[in-house]
C-alpha positions in Angstrom: -37.4 8.9 9.9 -37.3 12.6 10.8 -34.7 15.1 9.5 -33.0 15.2 12.8 -32.8 11.4 13.0 -31.3 11.3 9.5 -28.8 14.0 10.4 -27.7 12.1 13.5 -27.3 8.9 11.4 -25.2 10.8 8.9 -23.0 12.1 11.7 -22.5 8.6 13.1 -21.6 7.2 9.7 -19.1 10.0 9.1 -17.5 9.3 12.5 -17.2 5.6 11.6 -15.6 6.5 8.2 -13.1 8.8 9.9 -12.2 6.2 12.5 -11.7 3.6 9.8 -9.5 6.1 7.9 -7.3 6.6 10.9 -6.9 2.8 11.1 -6.1 2.7 7.4 -3.4 5.4 7.8 -1.7 3.4 10.5 -1.7 0.3 8.3 -0.3 2.2 5.4 2.5 3.6 7.6 3.3 0.2 9.2 3.5 -1.5 5.8 5.8 1.3 4.4 8.2 1.5 7.4 8.2 -2.1 8.5 8.0 -4.0 5.2 8.8 -1.4 2.5 5.3 -2.0 1.0 3.9 1.2 -0.5 0.1 1.4 -1.0 -1.4 3.8 -3.5 -4.9 4.3 -4.8 -5.2 4.5 -8.5 -1.6 5.8 -8.6 -2.3 8.5 -6.0 0.1 8.6 -3.0 -1.3 7.5 0.4 1.8 8.0 2.6 1.6 11.2 4.7 -2.0 11.9 3.7 -4.5 13.1 6.2 -8.0 11.7 6.8 -9.9 14.1 4.6 -7.4 13.7 1.7 -7.7 9.9 1.9 -11.5 10.1 1.9 -11.4 12.4 -1.1 -9.1 10.0 -3.0 -11.7 7.2 -2.3 -14.4 9.4 -3.8 -12.3 9.9 -6.9 -11.6 6.1 -7.1 -15.3 5.3 -6.9 -16.1 7.8 -9.7 -13.2 6.5 -11.8 -14.3 2.9 -11.8 -18.0 3.8 -11.5 -18.4 1.5 -8.5 -18.3 2.6 -4.8 -14.8 2.2 -3.3 -15.2 2.7 0.5 -12.6 3.2 3.2 -14.0 0.1 4.9 -13.1 -2.0 1.9 -9.7 -0.5 1.8 -9.1 -1.3 5.5 -10.1 -4.9 4.9 -7.7 -5.3 1.9 -4.9 -3.5 3.7 -5.2 -5.8 6.8 -5.0 -8.8 4.5 -1.8 -7.4 2.8 -0.3 -6.8 6.2 -0.9 -10.4 7.3 0.9 -11.8 4.2 4.7 -12.3 3.9 5.3 -10.1 0.9 8.5 -8.7 -0.5 9.0 -4.9 -0.9 6.3 -3.8 -3.3 4.1 -1.0 -4.6 0.5 -2.0 -4.6 -2.6 -0.2 -5.9 -5.2 -0.8 -3.2 -7.9 0.9 -5.4 -7.4 -1.7 -8.1 -7.3 -4.5 -5.6 -10.5 -3.4 -3.9 -12.3 -2.9 -7.3 -11.3 -6.5 -8.3 -12.3 -7.9 -5.0 -15.9 -6.5 -5.5 -16.0 -8.1 -9.0 -14.7 -11.5 -7.8 -15.8 -11.8 -4.1 -17.9 -14.9 -4.9 -14.7 -16.7 -5.8 -12.9 -16.2 -2.4 -13.8 -17.0 1.1 -12.1 -13.9 2.5 -9.9 -11.0 1.7 -6.7 -12.8 2.6 -7.5 -15.6 0.1 -8.2 -13.0 -2.6 -5.0 -11.0 -1.9 -2.9 -14.1 -1.7 -4.1 -15.2 -5.2 -3.7 -11.8 -6.8 -0.1 -11.3 -5.5 1.0 -14.9 -5.8 3.6 -14.0 -8.5 5.3 -11.5 -6.2 9.0 -12.3 -6.3 11.4 -11.8 -3.5 13.1 -8.5 -4.2 15.0 -8.3 -0.9 18.1 -8.7 -3.0 17.8 -5.1 -4.3 21.0 -3.1 -3.6 20.2 0.5 -2.5 21.5 3.1 -4.9 23.4 6.3 -3.8 22.0 9.3 -5.6 23.6 12.7 -6.2 21.7 15.7 -7.4 23.9 17.8 -9.7 22.2 21.2 -9.4 19.4 22.3 -7.1 16.9 24.2 -9.1 13.1 23.7 -9.5 13.3 20.0 -10.6 16.3 19.2 -8.3 14.4 20.4 -5.2 11.2 18.6 -6.1 13.2 15.4 -6.7 14.9 15.9 -3.4 11.6 16.4 -1.6 10.2 13.2 -3.1 13.3 11.1 -2.5 13.5 12.1 1.2 9.7 11.8 1.8 9.7 8.3 0.3 13.0 7.0 1.8 11.3 4.5 4.1 13.9 2.0 5.1 16.3 3.3 2.5 16.4 0.1 0.4 15.9 1.8 -2.9 17.4 5.2 -3.7 19.4 7.2 -1.1 20.0 10.9 -1.6 23.5 11.3 -0.4 24.7 14.6 -1.9 23.7 17.8 -3.8 26.3 19.6 -5.9 26.1 23.4 -6.3 28.4 26.1 -7.6 30.0 29.0 -5.7 31.1 29.4 -2.1 29.4 27.5 0.7 29.0 29.3 4.0 26.2 29.4 6.7 24.2 32.0 4.8 24.3 30.1 1.5 23.5 26.8 3.2 20.5 28.3 5.0 19.2 29.8 1.8 19.4 26.3 0.2 17.6 24.9 3.1 14.9 27.6 3.0 14.2 26.9 -0.7 13.8 23.2 0.1 11.5 23.9 3.0 9.3 26.5 1.3 7.9 26.5 -2.2 5.5 29.2 -3.5 3.8 26.7 -5.9 4.0 23.3 -4.1 3.8 24.5 -0.5 5.8 23.6 2.6 8.0 20.5 2.6 6.3 17.9 4.9 9.4 17.2 6.9 12.3 18.9 8.6 15.3 20.6 7.1 18.2 22.0 9.2 21.8 23.0 8.3 25.1 21.6 9.5 27.8 24.1 8.3 30.6 22.1 10.1 30.0 19.1 7.9 28.7 21.2 4.9 25.4 19.4 4.8 21.6 19.6 5.1 19.9 17.4 7.6 16.7 16.4 5.9 14.3 14.4 8.0 17.2 13.6 10.3 19.4 12.2 7.5 22.6 13.9 6.4 22.8 15.1 2.8 26.2 16.6 1.8 26.3 19.9 -0.1 29.3 19.8 -2.4 30.6 23.0 -4.0 32.2 22.4 -7.4 32.5 24.2 -10.7 33.1 21.1 -12.8 32.0 17.5 -12.5 35.6 16.3 -12.8 36.6 18.2 -9.6 34.6 15.9 -7.3 35.7 12.7 -5.6 32.4 11.2 -4.4 34.1 8.4 -2.5 35.7 11.0 -0.2 32.1 11.5 1.1 31.3 7.8 1.5 29.4 7.7 -1.8 29.9 4.8 -4.2 28.5 3.6 -7.5 26.2 6.7 -7.5 23.5 7.8 -10.0 24.1 11.4 -10.9 20.9 13.3 -11.7 21.9 16.4 -13.6 19.2 19.0 -13.4 21.3 22.0 -14.3 20.5 22.0 -18.0 24.2 22.9 -18.8 25.3 19.5 -20.0 23.1 18.3 -22.9 25.1 15.9 -25.1 26.8 12.6 -24.5 30.3 14.1 -24.5 29.4 16.7 -21.9 27.4 14.3 -19.7 30.3 11.8 -19.8 32.2 14.3 -17.6 29.9 13.1 -14.7 31.4 9.6 -15.0 35.0 10.8 -14.5 34.9 11.2 -10.7 35.4 8.3 -8.4 32.1 7.0 -7.0 29.9 7.8 -10.0 28.5 5.1 -12.3 25.3 6.4 -14.0 24.0 9.7 -15.3 20.4 10.9 -15.7 19.7 14.2 -17.4 16.4 16.0 -16.6 16.1 17.5 -20.0 16.2 16.4 -23.7 19.7 15.0 -24.5 21.7 14.5 -27.7 23.5 11.3 -28.5 21.9 9.5 -25.5 18.6 7.6 -25.1 15.7 9.9 -24.5 13.3 8.0 -22.3 9.6 8.5 -21.5 9.2 6.0 -18.6 6.3 3.6 -19.3 6.7 4.0 -23.1 10.3 3.0 -24.1 12.4 2.5 -20.9 12.5 -1.3 -21.4 14.1 -0.8 -24.8 17.2 0.6 -23.0 19.1 -1.7 -20.7 20.9 0.0 -17.8 23.4 -2.9 -17.8 24.7 -1.7 -21.2 24.0 2.1 -21.0 25.4 4.6 -18.5 23.8 7.9 -19.6 20.1 8.5 -20.0 17.8 11.5 -20.7 14.4 11.9 -19.1 13.3 14.0 -22.1 11.1 17.1 -21.4 8.0 17.6 -19.3 5.9 18.2 -22.5 7.3 15.0 -24.2 6.4 13.0 -21.1 2.9 14.5 -21.1 2.0 13.8 -24.8 3.9 10.5 -25.5 1.8 8.2 -23.3 -1.4 9.6 -24.8 0.0 9.4 -28.4 1.0 5.8 -27.8 -2.5 4.9 -26.7 -4.0 6.6 -29.8 -1.4 5.2 -32.2 -1.9 1.7 -31.0 -5.7 2.0 -31.0 -6.5 4.1 -34.1 -3.2 5.0 -35.9 -2.0 8.5 -36.4 -1.6 10.0 -39.9 -0.4 13.4 -38.9 -1.0 16.0 -36.2 0.0 19.2 -34.5 0.9 19.9 -30.9 0.3 23.2 -29.2 1.4 23.4 -25.6 0.1 26.2 -23.4 3.0 26.2 -21.0 3.6 27.9 -17.7 6.4 30.4 -17.7 9.8 29.2 -16.7 13.1 30.5 -15.3 14.7 31.1 -18.7 12.2 33.9 -19.4 12.6 37.5 -18.2 10.7 38.8 -15.2 10.6 42.2 -16.9 11.3 43.2 -20.5 14.9 42.8 -21.2 17.3 41.4 -23.8 17.1 37.6 -24.4 18.9 35.5 -26.9 15.5 33.9 -27.9 12.9 35.8 -29.8 9.9 37.0 -27.6 11.2 35.4 -24.4 12.7 38.7 -23.4 9.2 40.1 -22.7 7.9 40.1 -19.1 6.8 36.5 -18.4 4.0 37.2 -15.9 2.4 39.9 -18.1 2.4 38.3 -21.6 1.4 35.2 -23.5 4.6 34.4 -25.5 4.8 32.4 -28.6 7.9 30.3 -28.6 9.2 26.9 -30.0 9.1 23.4 -28.5 10.9 20.4 -29.7 8.4 18.0 -28.2 6.7 17.2 -31.5 10.0 15.8 -32.9 11.1 14.4 -29.6 8.1 12.1 -29.4 9.6 10.0 -32.3 12.6 9.1 -30.1 10.2 7.1 -27.9 7.7 6.3 -30.7 9.5 5.9 -34.0 6.3 5.3 -35.9 5.5 9.0 -35.4 8.7 10.2 -37.1 7.9 13.2 -39.2 4.1 13.1 -38.5 3.9 15.9 -35.9 4.5 19.6 -35.9 4.6 21.6 -32.7 4.7 25.0 -31.1 4.4 26.6 -27.7 2.7 29.5 -25.9 4.2 30.5 -22.6 1.4 32.0 -20.4 1.4 34.0 -17.1 1.0 31.1 -14.6 4.0 29.8 -12.6 3.1 26.1 -13.0 0.5 23.8 -14.6 0.4 23.4 -18.4 -1.8 22.1 -21.2 -1.0 20.2 -24.4 -3.5 20.3 -27.2 -3.2 17.5 -29.7 -4.9 17.9 -33.1 -4.6 14.5 -34.8 -5.7 13.0 -38.1 -6.4 9.3 -37.5 -6.3 6.2 -39.7 -9.5 4.8 -38.2 -12.8 6.4 -37.5 -13.7 7.0 -33.9 -16.0 9.0 -31.6 -15.7 10.9 -28.4 -17.1 7.8 -26.5 -14.7 5.5 -28.2 -11.7 7.7 -27.5 -12.6 8.2 -23.9 -13.2 4.5 -23.4 -9.7 3.7 -24.8 -8.0 6.3 -22.6 -9.8 5.1 -19.5 -8.7 1.6 -20.2 -5.1 2.7 -20.5 -5.4 4.7 -17.3 -6.8 1.7 -15.5 -4.6 -1.2 -16.7 -1.4 -1.9 -18.7 2.0 -0.3 -18.9 0.9 3.3 -18.7 -1.2 3.4 -15.5 1.5 5.6 -13.8 1.6 7.9 -16.7 -2.0 8.6 -17.6 -4.6 10.0 -15.2 -8.2 10.0 -16.5 -10.0 13.2 -15.4 -13.8 13.5 -15.3 -14.4 16.9 -13.9 -16.4 19.5 -15.9 -14.7 22.3 -13.9 -11.0 21.4 -14.3 -8.6 24.3 -14.5 -4.8 24.5 -14.4 -4.4 25.0 -10.7 -6.4 21.8 -10.0 -3.7 19.6 -11.6 -0.8 21.1 -9.6 0.7 18.3 -7.4 -0.4 15.4 -9.7 2.2 12.7 -10.0 1.0 11.6 -13.4 2.8 13.3 -16.3 -0.4 13.2 -18.5 -3.8 14.2 -17.2 -6.4 13.4 -19.9 -9.4 15.8 -19.9 -12.2 13.5 -20.9 -14.8 16.3 -20.9 -12.8 18.4 -23.4 -12.3 15.8 -26.2 -13.5 16.9 -29.7 -14.1 14.5 -32.7 -14.9 15.8 -36.2 -18.2 14.5 -37.7 -16.3 12.1 -40.0 -14.5 10.5 -37.0 -11.1 11.0 -38.5 -9.9 14.1 -36.7 -9.6 14.4 -32.9 -8.6 17.2 -30.6 -7.3 16.1 -27.2 -6.5 18.2 -24.1 -3.8 16.9 -21.9 -3.0 18.8 -18.7 0.4 18.3 -16.9 2.2 19.6 -13.8 5.3 20.5 -15.7 7.3 20.4 -12.4 5.8 17.8 -10.1 4.5 15.3 -12.7 7.8 15.5 -14.6 9.8 15.0 -11.4 7.9 11.8 -10.7 8.8 10.6 -14.2 12.5 11.4 -13.4 12.3 9.3 -10.2 10.6 6.4 -12.0 13.3 6.4 -14.6 16.0 6.7 -11.9 14.6 3.6 -10.2 14.8 1.7 -13.4 18.3 2.9 -14.2 19.4 2.1 -10.6 17.7 -1.4 -10.8 15.8 -0.8 -7.6 12.2 -1.3 -8.9 10.1 -3.3 -6.6 7.3 -5.7 -7.3 4.2 -3.8 -8.3 0.5 -4.5 -8.7 -1.4 -2.0 -10.8 
């Protein structure tokens, strides 16, 4: 075959792939909007993705499982899912396709395979939608708002009903709030519409009304006056940190649960996937989602503790600068944080080392920790230096981490990264709170000391952990297959 013939053949194949991807996108959308079935591919979102993004995700999937995962396979499995009568669900089509390749001799067709794999799907149509109020509208609040409104679907899980801010509310202020939601210097434009309605004091997000409530104190609000009942209050202000202060959110009519997007005192600190099932929302009203760093390292530490045992260790987090640092040199109540954030590496403290033990009690007193804030606006790196009980090797550590990323209770939390060229900007936008850098792992010659590198989007990845925990607290988790 000549070079020109080969080239023409390649063009034809690429056209077929893209046509199949367009068909796949339609099925993904139909499943989501008609049946509240969300498809992901190895935990990566598929809703609102374009053709090239979906093909790239398939490339990653094939590399991850070391077996080709083609768009044609995904279309076949997606069609089978669409033909079945399934309850609202979240299904990993990458895992299903991978298993279909392994077991295709056992099944006559894709429908038979999918029916067998999802036979234990329970009818979750009895889920009662949960009203959600964002108390505060900062970095995390806006990202949570973006995700809630993008994934609203038929609205049978969580419904963003209101956002509470301080100060006067006029057209200018409302438009500024809208602009900050539409545009983000780190995460790009919001893939939807945001307009203002000053008469009703609201933002219209993707055609849905979200009230903007101005209040100086939680007790000043009557949520029922805005048609909001039994609401989950997600506090992302950082002002209220202990049980007594957070309980103020439960005083108003229409509020029933509170979720703090920071470490909390006197309340359960939860890393979803690790210890959320130990805290029953039927008996507990106030939860903390811990910190972004705690959410990054705890899933990895659980995998290592369960597999090898941890004697002791040190955490050093190389963290993006945050809003509590100064833009230029000025007085700050914390040492060193007063120096210009975008010009300096700044040594500071982190409580993540101690906070891990709240989710993993076996690590109590075993970890020290410190932090270095660096001149990037987002994207951080945790370095774990651990002494282990059992000997291991780089290959063994990587095999274990890949297993945890592929199956079990931590598949949403751990992403296994294989790139030799990974840098901090590459992980911005990852929904996993912990991105394990397999190519950076170091093991001492005696096999008892390991150094692990864990990347994390300290804004976006953490926001997804907040939403996962919010769904658990709200009791709106759907059937899932990972």
